[in-house]
KEZA-936147 format. One record per residue: y, x, z of N, C-alpha, C in turn; residue in one letter. Coordinates in steps of 0.1 Angstrom, whole numbers. Example, Ala and Ser with C-alpha at 12.3 -4.5 7.8 and 13.67 -1.06 7.14 Angstrom:
// residues 2
SITE  -57  132  78  -45  123  78  -33  132  78  A
SITE  -22  128  71  -11  137  71  0  129  79  S
***
This chain:
// residues 102
SITE  -461  21  -738  -466  33  -743  -473  31  -756  X
SITE  -473  42  -764  -478  41  -777  -493  46  -777  X
SITE  -501  39  -783  -515  43  -784  -518  52  -796  X
SITE  -525  63  -793  -527  73  -804  -542  75  -805  X
SITE  -547  77  -817  -562  79  -819  -564  94  -820  X
SITE  -572  100  -811  -576  114  -811  -591  115  -810  X
SITE  -597  122  -820  -611  124  -820  -619  111  -818  X
SITE  -615  101  -826  -621  87  -826  -620  81  -812  X
SITE  -611  85  -804  -608  78  -791  -594  74  -790  X
SITE  -591  63  -785  -578  58  -783  -573  63  -770  X
SITE  -561  69  -770  -555  75  -758  -540  71  -758  X
SITE  -534  72  -746  -520  69  -745  -511  81  -745  X
SITE  -517  93  -742  -509  105  -742  -516  115  -751  X
SITE  -508  124  -756  -513  134  -766  -506  147  -763  X
SITE  -514  158  -762  -508  171  -761  -512  179  -773  X
SITE  -503  186  -778  -506  195  -790  -516  206  -786  X
SITE  -525  209  -795  -534  220  -792  -526  234  -792  X
SITE  -532  243  -784  -525  256  -784  -526  263  -798  X
SITE  -516  272  -801  -516  278  -814  -528  287  -815  X
SITE  -533  288  -828  -545  296  -830  -543  311  -832  X
SITE  -530  315  -835  -528  329  -838  -529  338  -826  X
SITE  -528  332  -814  -529  340  -802  -544  343  -799  X
SITE  -553  335  -803  -567  336  -800  -575  345  -809  X
SITE  -569  348  -821  -576  357  -831  -574  372  -826  X
SITE  -585  379  -827  -584  393  -824  -576  400  -835  X
SITE  -570  411  -832  -561  418  -842  -569  424  -853  X
SITE  -582  427  -851  -590  433  -862  -593  423  -873  X
SITE  -593  410  -870  -595  400  -880  -583  397  -889  X
SITE  -571  401  -884  -559  398  -892  -560  407  -904  X
SITE  -557  402  -916  -557  409  -928  -543  411  -933  X
SITE  -540  424  -937  -526  426  -942  -524  419  -955  X
SITE  -513  414  -957  -510  407  -970  -505  417  -980  X
SITE  -508  415  -992  -503  423  -1004  -506  438  -1002  X
SITE  -518  442  -1000  -522  456  -999  -523  461  -1013  X
SITE  -515  471  -1017  -515  475  -1030  -520  490  -1031  X
SITE  -527  493  -1041  -532  506  -1042  -521  515  -1049  X
SITE  -524  528  -1049  -515  537  -1055  -514  535  -1070  X
SITE  -524  530  -1076  -524  527  -1091  -514  517  -1094  X
SITE  -512  507  -1086  -503  496  -1088  -489  502  -1089  X
SITE  -485  511  -1081  -471  517  -1081  -470  526  -1093  X
SITE  -481  534  -1097  -480  542  -1109  -479  534  -1121  X
SITE  -486  523  -1122  -485  514  -1134  -471  508  -1135  X
SITE  -466  502  -1125  -452  496  -1126  -441  506  -1128  X
SITE  -443  518  -1122  -433  529  -1124  -433  533  -1139  X
SITE  -445  535  -1145  -446  539  -1159  -441  528  -1168  X
SITE  -444  516  -1165  -439  504  -1173  -424  504  -1172  X
SITE  -418  506  -1161  -403  506  -1160  -397  517  -1168  X
SITE  -403  529  -1167  -397  541  -1174  -399  538  -1189  X
SITE  -410  533  -1194  -412  531  -1208  -402  520  -1213  X
SITE  -399  510  -1206  -390  500  -1210  -376  506  -1211  X
SITE  -372  514  -1201  -359  521  -1201  -358  530  -1213  X
SITE  -368  538  -1216  -368  547  -1228  -367  539  -1241  X
SITE  -374  528  -1241  -373  519  -1253  -359  513  -1255  X
SITE  -353  510  -1245  -339  505  -1246  -330  516  -1251  X
SITE  -331  528  -1246  -323  539  -1251  -326  541  -1266  X
SITE  -338  540  -1270  -342  542  -1284  -336  532  -1293  X
SITE  -337  519  -1289  -331  508  -1297  -316  510  -1297  X
SITE  -310  513  -1286  -295  515  -1286  -290  526  -1295  X
SITE  -298  537  -1295  -294  548  -1304  -296  545  -1318  X
SITE  -306  537  -1322  -308  533  -1335  -297  523  -1340  X
SITE  -293  515  -1331  -282  505  -1334  -269  513  -1336  X
SITE  -267  523  -1328  -255  531  -1330  -255  538  -1344  X
SITE  -266  544  -1348  -267  550  -1361  -265  540  -1372  X
SITE  -271  529  -1371  -269  518  -1381  -255  514  -1382  X
SITE  -248  513  -1371  -234  509  -1371  -225  519  -1378  X
SITE  -228  532  -1375  -220  543  -1381  -222  543  -1396  X
SITE  -235  541  -1400  -238  541  -1415  -231  529  -1421  X
SITE  -232  518  -1415  -225  506  -1421  -210  508  -1422  X
SITE  -204  514  -1412  -190  517  -1412  -186  527  -1424  X
SITE  -195  537  -1426  -192  546  -1437  -193  539  -1450  X
SITE  -203  530  -1452  -204  523  -1465  -192  514  -1466  X
SITE  -188  507  -1456  -176  498  -1457  -163  506  -1460  X
SITE  -162  518  -1454  -150  526  -1457  -149  531  -1471  X
SITE  -161  533  -1477  -161  538  -1491  -158  527  -1501  X
SITE  -160  515  -1498  -157  504  -1507  -142  501  -1508  X
SITE  -137  501  -1520  -123  498  -1523  -122  485  -1530  X
SITE  -115  476  -1525  -114  463  -1531  -100  462  -1537  X
SITE  -99  459  -1550  -86  457  -1556  -85  442  -1558  X
SITE  -73  437  -1554  -70  423  -1556  -59  423  -1566  X
SITE  -62  418  -1578  -53  417  -1589  -53  403  -1594  X
SITE  -41  399  -1599  -41  385  -1605  -49  385  -1618  X
SITE  -61  380  -1618  -69  379  -1630  -69  364  -1633  X
SITE  -58  360  -1639  -57  346  -1642  -63  343  -1656  X
SITE  -72  334  -1656  -78  330  -1669  -68  320  -1675  X
SITE  -62  323  -1686  -53  314  -1693  -60  308  -1705  X
SITE  -55  297  -1709  -61  290  -1721  -57  298  -1733  X
SITE  -66  299  -1743  -63  308  -1755  -51  302  -1763  X
SITE  -47  290  -1762  -36  285  -1770  -23  288  -1763  X
SITE  -23  293  -1751  -10  296  -1744  -6  310  -1747  X
SITE  7  312  -1747  12  326  -1749  8  335  -1738  X
SITE  6  348  -1742  2  357  -1731  14  359  -1721  X
SITE  10  364  -1709  21  366  -1699  30  377  -1702  X
SITE  27  387  -1710  36  397  -1714  43  395  -1727  X
SITE  43  383  -1732  50  379  -1744  65  379  -1741  X
SITE  73  386  -1750  88  386  -1748  94  372  -1749  X
SITE  88  363  -1756  94  350  -1757  94  342  -1744  X
SITE  85  347  -1735  84  340  -1722  94  345  -1712  X
SITE  101  356  -1716  111  362  -1707  124  353  -1706  X
SITE  129  351  -1694  140  342  -1692  153  348  -1698  X
SITE  154  361  -1699  167  367  -1703  169  368  -1718  X
SITE  159  364  -1725  160  364  -1740  168  351  -1744  X
SITE  178  353  -1753  185  342  -1757  183  338  -1771  X
***
């Protein structure tokens, strides 16, 4: 048998004590997480304000996107061969540069 120390006494058998929750009167039990009405009003208002803020930011982003698209549609980019040639070379439109000239 195994010897166990209980209340500074050595004993060979040990029984667990009965649970304490059965002996407490129901009036002494306290409800967990008791919340007042203010708690729910506060978090409801906070949730609504965050939602409205998200709508506001989203609509502003959409406006900015449309404005940016209008600006980009108005810009016309011309791509032309703007070749910088050396001044000692003949110009590109010189008839002497034409292959058909004999």
